[in-house]
N, C-alpha and C positions, 0 to 999 in steps of 0.2 A: 351502682352501675359501673361495670368495668369499661376500660377505654375501648375495647374491641366490641362491646355490646352495641346493638343498634341505637342510634341517637339521631332522630330526624333533624334536629337543629344543628348537628355537627359539633366538631371540636375546633376551637381556635387556639393556636399556640401564640404566646406573647413573650417576647424576649429581646435582648439587645441585638442579636444577629439573626438574619433570616436563615443562614445555613443550619443553625441548631433546630429551627422549626422544620426544615426540610428533612433533617435526619429523623425526626419524630414521624413525619409523614411517610418515611420509608418502612415503618413498622406498624402504623396505626392509621385510622381513618381521620386524617386532619384535613379539613376543608379550607382553613384560613390561617395564614401566617402573618402576624403583625410584628414588625421589627424596626429597629433604628437603622442598622447596617443592611445594605442591599447585598445580593449575591453577585451582581454583575451578569446575571443570566435569567432567561425566562424560566419560570417554575416548570414549564412543560418538559424541560430538559431532565427533570427528575423522574417523572412518570407520565408518559403521554396519555395514559388511559384515565388516570385520576389525579390530575395536577391540582395541588392546593392553590388557592388564590393568595398571592404574596403582595403585601403592602408595606413599604418601608419609607421611613421619613426621608431618607436620602433620595429616593426616587421622586420626592416632591420638592427637592432643592436644598434639603438640609446638608450642611457640610459633613464630611467624614471626620469623626472624632473618636475618642476612646469610649465607645458605647459600653455601658456598665448596667448592672442590675437596677441601680437607682433611676435609670432612664425609662423604666417600665411605666411609671406614672405619666410621663410625657407621651409615650406611645399610645397609651390608652386614651388620654385626652384627645389626641388627634384622630384616632380611628374607632372610638367607642361606638359611633353610629353604624359601623360595618358589622358589629358582632351579631345583631339580630338576637336570636334565642340561643346562640351557641354556648356550650360549656367552655370554660377557659382553663387551659393548661399553661401556666407561666414558667419561665426559666427559674424563678425563685418566688417564694412568698414575700409579701410586703404589705404595708398599710394600705396602699392603693388597691391591691388585690383583695384584702380583707373587706374593703368597702363594697365589693361586688357580691359578697356571699348571700345577701338577701335577695338578689335579683336573678342569680343563675348558679349553676353547678360549678364549683371551683375545685380543681385538682392541684392543690398546693398546701404546704404546711402553713399554719398561721404565723403572722409576723412576730409574735412574742417569742416562741421557741426558736424561730429562724434567727432573729437578731441575737438572742442569748448565746446560741452556739456559734454564731459568726464572730463573736468577740474573742480575739486571740488571747487576751488575758484570762478570761473565764475558761477558755479552752486549755490553757496551760495548767490551770488548777484542776480541771477535770482529768487530764492525763495523770497528774500526780495522785489523785484519788483512786484512779483505776490501777495504780501500781505500775504504770508504764515508765520507761526510761525518760527522764526529763532533765535538762540542764538547770543550774541555779538561775535565778532571775531577780531583777529589780523592776518595780512598776512605778511609773510616775509620768509627769508631763515631759515633753522634750525640752528641758531647760538645763541650765548649767548645774544646778544642784543634782538632778538625776544623773546627768552625764558624769559628773565627778564621782558620784557614788558608785556607778557601774565601773568606772575606770579603776577605782581603788579596789573593788571587789574582784574584778575579772582580769584586769590588765588589758593590754591591746593584743589583737583587735577584738572588738565586741560588736554586737549587732543590735540595732534599735528597730522595732517594728510597731507601727501604729495598731491600736486595738482593732480598728476597722480599716480595711484596704484590700485591694485585689490586684492581681497580675504583677505583684512584686514592685510596684512603683512607690510604695511607702515603706520600703525596707532599706536601711542604711548600714553599711559596714563602716565602723569608726576606728580609724587608726591614730587619730590625733584630735582630741576635743577642741583644741585651739584653732585647728584648721577647718572645722566643720562650717560649711557655708549654707547648710539647710536652714531655712527660717525656723526659729523657735516657735513651737505651737503648744497649745493646751491639749486637753484630752489625755486619755491614758495611752502610754507607750510601754512596750515590753522590751527590756534590755537583757541580753543574754550573751554569754561568751560565744565567739565565732566557732563554729564546728566545721572543719574541713570534710570534704566528701562529696556526695551528690544527693539528689532528691528523687524519690519515687512517689507516685500517686496511685491511690486505689479508689475506685468508684464503688458505692454500695447503695442499697435500697433498704430503708428502715421501715419495717412493719411494726405493729404493736407487740408481736410475740416472736419475731424472727428478723434476721438480717441476712441479706444476700450480698455477697461481694463478687466483684468482677476481676478479670485479669489486670495486673498492674502495668503501669508504664513508667519509663524513666522520664522525668521532667527535664526539659531543656530550659535552662535559666541563664539569663544574662549573655546570650549569644551575640557577640558584637555585630555580626552581619544582619541581625534582626532588630536589635534595640540598643539604645545607649544607656538604659537603666542597668546598673550592675547586677541587680537581682530580678530584672524584668522577665516576665513570662515569655518564652520564645517557642514553646511547643511541647509535644509529647512523642515518645517512641515506644510503642508496645512491643515490637519484635526485639528491641534491645533489652527489655526487661526479661524476656525469655532466656537470655544468655547469661543472666546474673548468677553468681554462686548460689547453690540450692537453698541455703537457709534464709536468704534475704526476702524473696517474694512471699513465701509462706508466713514468715514472721510479720511482714507488712500487712498481709491480709488478716492475720490473727488480730493484730492491733486494731485494724479498721473495723473488724467485726465487733470487738469489745466497745469501741467508741460508738458504733452504730446502735448497739443495744442501749447505751446510755442515752442516745438521742431519742430512741423509741420510748424509753421510760420517762423521758422529759417532755413528751408530748409532740415530738417532731415525727413527721411521716414523709416518706418519699425518698427521692434520689439525693445523695450527698457524696462528698469526696473528702479524702484525708491526704494531706501532703505529709510525707515522712522524710526525715534525713537519714542517710546511711553514712555513718562516720567512717573515717579511714581505717578504724579497727574493726569494721563490720557491724557495729552496734546500730540497730534500727530504732529510731525514736520519732514519735509523732511531732509534727510542727504546727499544723493548723487544720481546722475543720472548714470545709466549704459546704454549708447547708443548703445546697441548690444543685441544679445541673452545673456542669463544668465545660470548659472548652473541649475536653477530651470525651465528653459524653456522646457527642455526635458520632465520633469514630466507632464507639461501641454499638450504638444503634445500628449503624450500617453493617458492622461485623456480625450482628445477630439478626440480620434481615431474613435469613432462611428459617430462623426459629423465632419469629417476632414476639411470641408470647413470653420469651425469656429476656427480651431486650430491656435495658434500663427504663426506657420510656413507658413500656407496658407494665412492668412491675411497679414503677412509680405510681401509676394510676390505680393499680390494683390495691396498693397499700391504703388507699382511702376507703376501700369497700370491704376488705377482708383483713383478718388479724395476722395472717401468715401467707407466705408464698405458696404456690401449688406444690404438692408433694414431689420431692425429687428435684426441685428447681435448682438448688445450690449445687447438687451433684452434676446436673446437666450443664450448668454454667461453667463449672470448673473444667469440663472436658472440651470447651471451645476456646479458640484463640482469636485475638484481634490482630490482623496482619498489617495494620496501618500505623504510620508515623506522620507527624505534621509539624509545620513551622508557621508561626505568625510573624509576618514581616512588617515593620513599622518605619515611619519617617522619624528623623531625630526629634527629640523633645526639646532640644535647646536651640532650635532654629525657628524663625518666624513662620507664621501661617503661610501656606503655599497653595498654588492652584495647579492641578494636573493638566499637563499639555497633551497627554495621551493616556489611554487605558486599554490594556489587552482584554480579550473576552474570556469569560469563565469557560473552563473545559479542560480536557486532557491533552497534555503536551508531551512530546518525546524529549528525553534528555538530550541536551546539546542543540536543540532546535530553537531559533529565535521566537519569542512569544509574539512579536509584532506581526508575524505571518498568520496568526490565528491558530486555534486548537485543532487537533485531529478529530475530536468529538466535542460538540457543545453540550455539556452536561454538568450537573452538580452531584451526580450519583457516584459515590466512591467505588461502587462495584464495577465500574468501567475502567478502573486503573489496573494496568498490568505492570510487571517488572520492566524497568526501562522507561517508564512514563511517570508523570505526576499530574495531579489535578489542581487547578487554581480556582479558588472560589473566594467570595468576599471581596471581589475585585471592585474598584471604584466604578460607579454606575456609568460614567461618561467622561470624556475630556472636558475640562472646565470645572470639574468638581473641586470646591475648596477643601483643603485638608488641614486640620489643626495639628499643632505639634504633638508628637508621640502617638498619633493615630495609626492603626493598622491599614496597610494598603492591599493585603491579600493573605489568604491562608493557602499554603501549599501542602498537599497530602500525597504521600508515597506508599507503595505497597512493598516496602523493604526497610531494613534498619537504616537510619541516617546518622546515628550516633554510636559507632561501633564500640567505643570505650566511653562509659558513662561520664567521666570527667574530662574527656578529650574533645576533639573538634569534630565538625560535621564531615560527612563523606564528600568527595569531590562532586558527585552528582547533585547532592543537596546544595552545595555552595554554588554550583553552576546554575541551578534553578533560581536561586535568589538573585544572582547577577542578571539572568535573563529577564526576570520580573522588573528589576530596577531600570534596565535599559529600555524596557517597553513602557515605563511609567515616568517620563520626565516631568519636571516641575519648574515653575517660576514662582518667585515671591509674590504673594497676594498684594494687591494694591492697598496701600495704607498700612501694611504690616510693618512693625518696627524691625529695623535691620539689626 
């Protein structure tokens, strides 16, 4: 049964952020969104005729934190009684989702292939087997022996990445082993020479016999006005990718298609993403696989709202019912663009827990206007954004919300490029929007938090 087919019990989206579920509701009949992070707006702002019901842990008093895929189990534990007979479409496959397969229809890859392809060490080996460009590597725990081995082999600087991790918070640039203050940990880490340049991301959908890939975006990484993690995920810019030199995006999509075919052959189905590095000499090389929906998938869903059958969410669901995409799907996808760019703005990770003294409302704001005055349109629908405006969503649900270190306080979405040069700084309009958000979201240190 495809996602758009009649389903009297409905579809329930489950994931870390409510915004991602609302993006699926823009292209499919989603009746329920279960999430950790609130949108800061009533779901009726998305579609007054068919609003999905939105339930978020934050709306019940949970603090704002770095919501991740691993939180799906907690979300299900809290809201399982709300599902009724609904089919479940989660942000990612997991063991918690696997346990639901006997009781309801599940639109997600099984946890086995999901975890296997999420492993960055296994991913690097896959890239090598596929004949894709790959830097030399050392694999081991984050300890002195591995660090010294990487230093001797690569020299400084080099990079250490945890085998499992997301949003760039477990990526280290190492310029001096003796000065490293990161706690030594077990588990597998991947050590590679540092590659200068910038990052692009490609979303795809893996079927059993086909892979469909979408427009690429430039990834915004380690933007100081958004995060204090040097490699922290800060956003995506689809229009900026359109301006890249001609060979880069087609090559990134070619590599993503090869990787997607390997995922399909390995038992994975559905939406995935590939992060790729573009070195200073123009070489494109894969960095890691995201076997799930991504932060950028929501932008693509809205971009394909006029042709919803081609959206990532719809093709994702189709991949569990048929072996290939509809005829001509890849050609049709290639002729559409995504006009959106986004920033994810976080509180510092090295400060104590805080409490929000104020919180703006979700909606569309004009560039240069203070957010404390409220939006021009109360909405979470990206289609309401025009040039000269931006949409704020993922806002804190209310003043008094506790906020943990490193958590996001909003997603800001634009209908224009915000990173005119991939390795350069943000546009003045984007920087001003971040400043307006921070001015409208003051904090005080939480009672009992360590100073």
